C-alpha beads as a LAMMPS data file, in Angstrom:
LAMMPS data file: protein, C-alpha beads

211 atoms
210 bonds

1 atom types
1 bond types

-500.0 500.0 xlo xhi
-500.0 500.0 ylo yhi
-500.0 500.0 zlo zhi

Masses

1 110.0

Atoms # bond

1 1 1 -352.198 441.791 56.163
2 1 1 -354.155 441.758 52.907
3 1 1 -352.772 438.351 52.214
4 1 1 -353.916 437.018 55.498
5 1 1 -357.390 438.445 55.049
6 1 1 -357.659 436.646 51.620
7 1 1 -356.647 433.357 53.130
8 1 1 -359.249 433.660 55.882
9 1 1 -361.948 434.592 53.376
10 1 1 -360.839 431.467 51.269
11 1 1 -361.043 429.171 54.303
12 1 1 -364.472 430.531 55.209
13 1 1 -365.707 429.953 51.696
14 1 1 -364.499 426.394 51.778
15 1 1 -366.183 425.822 55.175
16 1 1 -369.506 427.279 53.772
17 1 1 -369.275 424.921 50.767
18 1 1 -368.582 421.827 52.984
19 1 1 -371.460 422.775 55.321
20 1 1 -373.933 423.274 52.472
21 1 1 -372.848 419.895 50.868
22 1 1 -373.275 418.130 54.189
23 1 1 -376.652 419.548 54.847
24 1 1 -377.673 418.571 51.213
25 1 1 -376.558 415.024 51.765
26 1 1 -378.452 414.871 55.111
27 1 1 -381.552 416.267 53.492
28 1 1 -381.244 413.784 50.538
29 1 1 -380.683 410.849 53.031
30 1 1 -383.807 411.885 55.022
31 1 1 -385.833 412.194 51.895
32 1 1 -384.789 408.706 50.622
33 1 1 -385.569 407.200 54.063
34 1 1 -389.056 408.859 54.021
35 1 1 -389.626 407.521 50.480
36 1 1 -388.518 404.038 51.528
37 1 1 -390.935 404.046 54.462
38 1 1 -393.782 405.293 52.304
39 1 1 -393.588 402.377 49.962
40 1 1 -392.563 399.677 52.526
41 1 1 -394.910 396.763 52.739
42 1 1 -394.541 396.496 56.435
43 1 1 -394.409 400.037 57.895
44 1 1 -395.643 402.075 54.900
45 1 1 -399.151 403.394 54.174
46 1 1 -399.378 401.644 50.726
47 1 1 -403.125 401.000 50.698
48 1 1 -402.737 399.289 47.323
49 1 1 -400.833 396.502 48.799
50 1 1 -402.940 393.387 49.390
51 1 1 -401.186 392.959 52.757
52 1 1 -403.124 396.004 54.094
53 1 1 -406.301 393.954 53.917
54 1 1 -405.048 391.621 56.611
55 1 1 -403.467 394.182 58.886
56 1 1 -404.651 393.858 62.436
57 1 1 -405.957 390.291 62.063
58 1 1 -404.990 387.579 64.529
59 1 1 -403.487 385.544 61.681
60 1 1 -400.193 384.956 60.031
61 1 1 -398.951 384.477 56.513
62 1 1 -396.009 383.077 54.534
63 1 1 -394.180 385.907 52.838
64 1 1 -391.246 386.131 50.277
65 1 1 -389.277 389.258 51.089
66 1 1 -387.610 389.105 47.697
67 1 1 -390.833 389.519 45.766
68 1 1 -393.430 390.661 48.279
69 1 1 -395.614 387.722 47.516
70 1 1 -397.457 386.167 50.457
71 1 1 -399.974 383.462 51.274
72 1 1 -402.371 383.968 54.277
73 1 1 -402.835 381.282 56.947
74 1 1 -406.213 382.147 58.247
75 1 1 -406.767 380.098 61.411
76 1 1 -408.930 382.788 62.685
77 1 1 -411.846 383.702 60.335
78 1 1 -413.013 387.239 59.650
79 1 1 -415.899 388.742 57.728
80 1 1 -415.235 391.031 54.785
81 1 1 -415.696 394.028 57.143
82 1 1 -413.045 392.708 59.423
83 1 1 -415.012 391.271 62.326
84 1 1 -413.648 388.165 64.051
85 1 1 -416.050 385.202 63.444
86 1 1 -416.545 383.393 66.867
87 1 1 -418.814 380.533 65.609
88 1 1 -417.516 377.074 64.463
89 1 1 -416.932 376.389 60.830
90 1 1 -417.271 372.606 61.249
91 1 1 -415.075 372.017 58.211
92 1 1 -411.479 371.983 57.085
93 1 1 -410.344 374.187 54.149
94 1 1 -407.366 373.907 51.782
95 1 1 -405.799 376.372 49.288
96 1 1 -402.807 376.350 46.995
97 1 1 -401.040 379.349 45.642
98 1 1 -398.210 379.672 43.116
99 1 1 -396.002 382.719 42.722
100 1 1 -393.121 383.762 40.648
101 1 1 -389.687 382.175 41.175
102 1 1 -391.114 378.835 42.053
103 1 1 -392.615 379.935 45.369
104 1 1 -395.604 377.582 46.128
105 1 1 -397.721 377.256 49.206
106 1 1 -400.367 374.804 50.114
107 1 1 -402.370 375.553 53.318
108 1 1 -404.750 373.148 55.079
109 1 1 -406.813 374.788 57.914
110 1 1 -408.701 373.386 60.876
111 1 1 -410.052 376.653 62.271
112 1 1 -412.167 375.006 64.959
113 1 1 -409.100 373.368 66.583
114 1 1 -406.747 376.219 65.833
115 1 1 -404.032 374.763 63.703
116 1 1 -402.842 374.525 60.116
117 1 1 -400.613 372.517 57.950
118 1 1 -398.485 374.488 55.432
119 1 1 -396.476 372.920 52.617
120 1 1 -393.903 375.145 50.966
121 1 1 -391.632 375.014 47.970
122 1 1 -389.164 377.697 47.227
123 1 1 -385.727 378.526 45.809
124 1 1 -382.785 377.745 48.181
125 1 1 -381.613 381.250 48.300
126 1 1 -380.403 383.195 51.413
127 1 1 -382.156 386.519 52.138
128 1 1 -380.511 389.261 49.983
129 1 1 -381.000 392.679 51.556
130 1 1 -380.502 394.492 48.264
131 1 1 -383.205 392.532 46.429
132 1 1 -385.614 392.845 49.406
133 1 1 -385.141 396.569 49.546
134 1 1 -387.481 396.867 46.506
135 1 1 -390.353 396.033 48.818
136 1 1 -389.146 396.549 52.444
137 1 1 -387.443 399.605 53.903
138 1 1 -383.928 399.549 55.400
139 1 1 -385.075 399.897 58.971
140 1 1 -387.588 397.011 58.777
141 1 1 -385.022 394.779 57.130
142 1 1 -382.440 395.545 59.744
143 1 1 -384.894 394.669 62.543
144 1 1 -385.952 391.404 60.797
145 1 1 -382.303 390.314 60.258
146 1 1 -381.367 391.222 63.870
147 1 1 -383.943 388.701 65.054
148 1 1 -382.597 385.810 62.879
149 1 1 -380.582 383.170 64.661
150 1 1 -378.080 382.538 61.937
151 1 1 -376.268 384.533 59.279
152 1 1 -378.034 383.099 56.240
153 1 1 -381.819 382.867 56.724
154 1 1 -384.019 381.985 53.793
155 1 1 -385.948 384.856 51.987
156 1 1 -389.118 383.180 53.004
157 1 1 -390.630 383.978 56.381
158 1 1 -393.696 384.210 58.536
159 1 1 -395.524 387.467 58.997
160 1 1 -397.782 388.288 61.955
161 1 1 -400.661 390.240 60.638
162 1 1 -401.458 391.601 64.070
163 1 1 -398.034 393.395 64.399
164 1 1 -396.599 393.095 60.803
165 1 1 -393.468 391.584 62.277
166 1 1 -391.576 388.966 60.211
167 1 1 -389.596 385.957 61.236
168 1 1 -387.439 384.375 58.539
169 1 1 -387.275 380.608 58.186
170 1 1 -383.942 379.048 58.774
171 1 1 -382.742 375.406 58.043
172 1 1 -381.152 375.033 61.522
173 1 1 -384.333 376.077 63.418
174 1 1 -386.735 373.287 63.798
175 1 1 -389.406 375.079 65.753
176 1 1 -390.109 378.605 67.244
177 1 1 -392.676 380.687 69.065
178 1 1 -393.824 383.727 67.191
179 1 1 -396.462 385.953 68.756
180 1 1 -399.499 383.785 69.504
181 1 1 -398.181 380.928 67.387
182 1 1 -396.028 377.828 67.778
183 1 1 -394.516 376.788 64.517
184 1 1 -392.793 373.485 63.855
185 1 1 -390.647 373.240 60.595
186 1 1 -389.341 370.308 58.612
187 1 1 -387.058 371.135 55.622
188 1 1 -386.041 368.858 52.842
189 1 1 -383.831 369.843 49.873
190 1 1 -384.673 368.086 46.735
191 1 1 -382.247 365.686 45.059
192 1 1 -380.736 366.083 42.498
193 1 1 -382.494 369.547 42.208
194 1 1 -380.630 371.087 45.174
195 1 1 -381.772 374.677 44.221
196 1 1 -385.301 373.911 45.558
197 1 1 -386.398 373.511 49.186
198 1 1 -389.505 371.734 50.354
199 1 1 -390.824 372.606 53.898
200 1 1 -393.674 371.284 56.072
201 1 1 -394.910 373.766 58.764
202 1 1 -397.279 372.797 61.512
203 1 1 -398.860 375.937 62.907
204 1 1 -400.676 376.065 66.220
205 1 1 -402.616 379.180 67.349
206 1 1 -401.838 379.236 71.155
207 1 1 -402.218 382.607 72.775
208 1 1 -401.456 383.023 76.425
209 1 1 -404.142 381.389 78.531
210 1 1 -403.438 383.557 81.612
211 1 1 -402.646 387.226 81.946

Bonds

1 1 1 2
2 1 2 3
3 1 3 4
4 1 4 5
5 1 5 6
6 1 6 7
7 1 7 8
8 1 8 9
9 1 9 10
10 1 10 11
11 1 11 12
12 1 12 13
13 1 13 14
14 1 14 15
15 1 15 16
16 1 16 17
17 1 17 18
18 1 18 19
19 1 19 20
20 1 20 21
21 1 21 22
22 1 22 23
23 1 23 24
24 1 24 25
25 1 25 26
26 1 26 27
27 1 27 28
28 1 28 29
29 1 29 30
30 1 30 31
31 1 31 32
32 1 32 33
33 1 33 34
34 1 34 35
35 1 35 36
36 1 36 37
37 1 37 38
38 1 38 39
39 1 39 40
40 1 40 41
41 1 41 42
42 1 42 43
43 1 43 44
44 1 44 45
45 1 45 46
46 1 46 47
47 1 47 48
48 1 48 49
49 1 49 50
50 1 50 51
51 1 51 52
52 1 52 53
53 1 53 54
54 1 54 55
55 1 55 56
56 1 56 57
57 1 57 58
58 1 58 59
59 1 59 60
60 1 60 61
61 1 61 62
62 1 62 63
63 1 63 64
64 1 64 65
65 1 65 66
66 1 66 67
67 1 67 68
68 1 68 69
69 1 69 70
70 1 70 71
71 1 71 72
72 1 72 73
73 1 73 74
74 1 74 75
75 1 75 76
76 1 76 77
77 1 77 78
78 1 78 79
79 1 79 80
80 1 80 81
81 1 81 82
82 1 82 83
83 1 83 84
84 1 84 85
85 1 85 86
86 1 86 87
87 1 87 88
88 1 88 89
89 1 89 90
90 1 90 91
91 1 91 92
92 1 92 93
93 1 93 94
94 1 94 95
95 1 95 96
96 1 96 97
97 1 97 98
98 1 98 99
99 1 99 100
100 1 100 101
101 1 101 102
102 1 102 103
103 1 103 104
104 1 104 105
105 1 105 106
106 1 106 107
107 1 107 108
108 1 108 109
109 1 109 110
110 1 110 111
111 1 111 112
112 1 112 113
113 1 113 114
114 1 114 115
115 1 115 116
116 1 116 117
117 1 117 118
118 1 118 119
119 1 119 120
120 1 120 121
121 1 121 122
122 1 122 123
123 1 123 124
124 1 124 125
125 1 125 126
126 1 126 127
127 1 127 128
128 1 128 129
129 1 129 130
130 1 130 131
131 1 131 132
132 1 132 133
133 1 133 134
134 1 134 135
135 1 135 136
136 1 136 137
137 1 137 138
138 1 138 139
139 1 139 140
140 1 140 141
141 1 141 142
142 1 142 143
143 1 143 144
144 1 144 145
145 1 145 146
146 1 146 147
147 1 147 148
148 1 148 149
149 1 149 150
150 1 150 151
151 1 151 152
152 1 152 153
153 1 153 154
154 1 154 155
155 1 155 156
156 1 156 157
157 1 157 158
158 1 158 159
159 1 159 160
160 1 160 161
161 1 161 162
162 1 162 163
163 1 163 164
164 1 164 165
165 1 165 166
166 1 166 167
167 1 167 168
168 1 168 169
169 1 169 170
170 1 170 171
171 1 171 172
172 1 172 173
173 1 173 174
174 1 174 175
175 1 175 176
176 1 176 177
177 1 177 178
178 1 178 179
179 1 179 180
180 1 180 181
181 1 181 182
182 1 182 183
183 1 183 184
184 1 184 185
185 1 185 186
186 1 186 187
187 1 187 188
188 1 188 189
189 1 189 190
190 1 190 191
191 1 191 192
192 1 192 193
193 1 193 194
194 1 194 195
195 1 195 196
196 1 196 197
197 1 197 198
198 1 198 199
199 1 199 200
200 1 200 201
201 1 201 202
202 1 202 203
203 1 203 204
204 1 204 205
205 1 205 206
206 1 206 207
207 1 207 208
208 1 208 209
209 1 209 210
210 1 210 211
């Protein structure tokens, strides 16, 4: 009888240790997920991130998920206080930005007619989730990849500042609708430098005309 009692006590002890370990793992997993979301460029509250300045605007940007670098495409103009400017600009503007890893953008805007030409140059590298997790949380990355058409999209994509959704660019996709935008894509891999990709995007702002 005493032997049976000792066996039952031992089993209960093992069960308690297993339960405590399981709860500890669950708590740690939840803590890690909360920390990921806190620093995420897309869903976090990281006010130091330059992206937060554009949040809510009816504009898009070109973003590198591996580095977090981005270049705005400001077809709609805003004041410094965030108010949409409704008057004509009567001019075209152009801007070039260079980032680490050979990511270069050149944006030419015609805000009065609602379109932009975007020239890109970047490394021919498929999106690597482990690298991108330095800037984007696991939940956001999963959602982005689920919306990709192929299995190996580029690490470069388009971000909608109004929703902070991201659509990755893919060599096999020549054009797509994304929120209020129609985006036409032309890709050219350099020769003999095949590690670089040049792309020309033609972006039209075309919100729904009728509700």
